[in-house]
N, C-alpha and C positions, 0 to 999 in steps of 0.2 A: 672659090674659082679664080683659073689661069685669064688673068687680062692680053689681050692680041699684042700686047707693049711687050708682056714678062714672056710669050712665045718667041716675037723678035727676037728679046736677048740671050735667049738660051739658043737663038742659029747662032744670032754675035756670036757669044760665048764660044761655037763651036770651033771659030774660025781663030783662037790663043791656044796656043799649040804650046808644050813644053818641047825645047827645041831638046830636051837629053833622051824624053822619052818616044816621040816623036806624035803622040797624041796628045786629042788637045780639055780641057780645061771639064769639060763637062763631061765626057768618056771616061778620066781619069777619077772622076764627083767630090772636087774639088771646088765646088761648086757650094753651100751651105743653103745661102738666099738668096729671095733676090723678089726685093716688095718694092712697088709701082705705085703711084697716087700724086692726080695730076703731073704729070710727068717728071715727077722727082721719086731717083730711083735709088735703091737702098741693095747694093747685094756684098757680102761675108764670099771671103771666101778663106780655103790655109791650103798652103804652099805645098807640096809632095812629103819635104823637110822643116825641122824648127830650123833649120842650117845653108833652107834653100838657097845657094846665090841667083835665084835669079826671081825672087819673090816683088821685087819693088818693079822688073819690067815687066813679071805678069801684074801686078796691080794695074801698071800705067798703060799696058794692052786693052785691059776689060775694060775701064774708061775711055780712056781713045772710040774704043771699037763699039761702045753703048752713046755715046755724046752721038756716032752714026747714023741712030735710028731716030725717024721721023717721030716726033711726039718727045721726044723726052729734051728736058732743059736742063736738069740738072744729074749728076751722079756721085755718089760717096759711093768709096770702096773701105769693105775694111777685110783686115789681115788677120786671121786669127792664128794663133799656133808656131809664129815664128818669132826668131829668138830679139827680132828687129824692130815685132808688129808695131810698136808705141810712135817711131822717125817714121817708119812706111806711112802709117793711118794718117801720123802730122803732115807728112810730108806728100803724100797724092791727092790730099784731099784743101790743102791750102788752098784762101781768094775766093 
């Protein structure tokens, strides 16, 4: 069952656009997993290509938008399938 917060997360992610295509992350099917428990959210996404030049920007936008949702305390964003995924994941989830 999808929680109310997970529904709000999906709506928020519809506001994160790939500037190259003009489409949002949800419609492009770049979000592979959303898990929420007690206000802590884990989101996995895959950029449109392993060399996507805006993968960090997308991860940052995901985190920023989801943190604005009432009831969300913490967000962990995991980038998969990118040549620099380890660096992106480390930088976006520091602290």
